[in-house]
N, C-alpha and C positions, 0 to 999 in steps of 0.2 A: 504494499499500499504505499502510496506517494503520501510527503507531509502535507502539500496543500489539499487532499482528501481529509486528512486527520484535523488538520487545524480549521477547516470549514465547515467541519460536522454539524450534525445537530447540538445545541447548548444543552445545558445538563438542566437538572430539575429545577423548577422555579422557586426563588425564597419563598413565596407565600406558601407553597407546599411544604417546604422544609419546617417553616414556623410552624402550621398547623400539627406536622407530626411531632415536633419537639412538644410543644402544649400538650398535644396528645399524651405522650409516654410521660410528662412531668404529671400529671392528672393521675395515670395509672400508679404510678410511685405513690403517690400522696395517699388514694385509695388504698393502695395494698398495705401502707405502713403506717397506715391512721391510728391503731392501736398502740404501735411503738412510740418511741419520742424522737425518732428520727423522722426526716422528711424528704430525702431523696435517697435513690442508691449508693450514691459516695459514701452517705454517712452509717450506712450498715454497718452493724459489728456481728460477731460469728453467729450468733442466736439467729437473728436476723438472715445472715447469709444461709444457714442450714433450712431456712423454713422459705426463704424465697427465692434462692438460688441453688435447687438442689438440680445437681444433673444426672441425666440417665446413664447407662454405663455405656455408652458411644461417648458421651460428652467426658465421663470421668477419665476413661480410658486415654482421650487425647490429651487432656489435661495432665495425666500422670506422663506420657510420653515426652509431652512437651516442657515439664519441670525437669526429667531426666536430662534431655537433650540440650536445653539450653540453661541448666543449672539456675532454675529461678527459685526465689527464697519463698519462705513463709510469706511474707509480705507481698512479693509478686503473687502468689498464688490468690489473695484475698483480694487485690486489684484486678485481676484477669475475671475472677468471679463477678465482682461487682461491674467491670465494662461489660461482660457477656449479659448480664442482666438487663443493665441499659440496650445494648443491640437489641435484644429480646424485645423491650418497651417500644423501640422505636419502630421494630416491626409490628407491632400489635399480637405478639405471640404470649400466652399464658406461662408458657415454661421458658427454660433453657436449653437450647438442643445444642449437638455438636458444632451445628455450622455456626452459633454465635459464640462458642468457646474458640474456634479456630479464628474466626474474626478479630477476638480480644488478644489472644495471643500474639497475632501478626502487629497490631499496635503496639503491644508490650515488647514486642523485638525491635520495632523500628525505633522505639524509646530508649535503648540501649546505645 
C-alpha cells in the first residue's frame, strides 16, 4: 500500500462518539462501585478487583504468561487488571475477557 493511500484514508472515530463511550463507561463504573468507597476503576483495591475484574480461564492464563515473560510485578498485575476492566467498560462488556487483558498488557509493555 502506498503512503498517499494510507495518509488520505478515512478519519478515525469522531470525538463526540468517543466522548459518549467514555461517559457511558464512567457511568458503568460509578454504578458498579456504588457500594464501595471508590468511584472509578483506577481506585479499586484488591477486594474490588476480585469482585469486578475477575478473569476467566483464558484471561488468567494470558496474564500469567505475560507476567512470566515480561517480568511484571504485583503492582503491574493490579494495573493490568484495572486497565483491562476499563477497556471492558469502554466496550460495554459486563466481564473482563482475554482480549481486554491482552490489550491492557500491550499498554503496560509500551509503558516500560
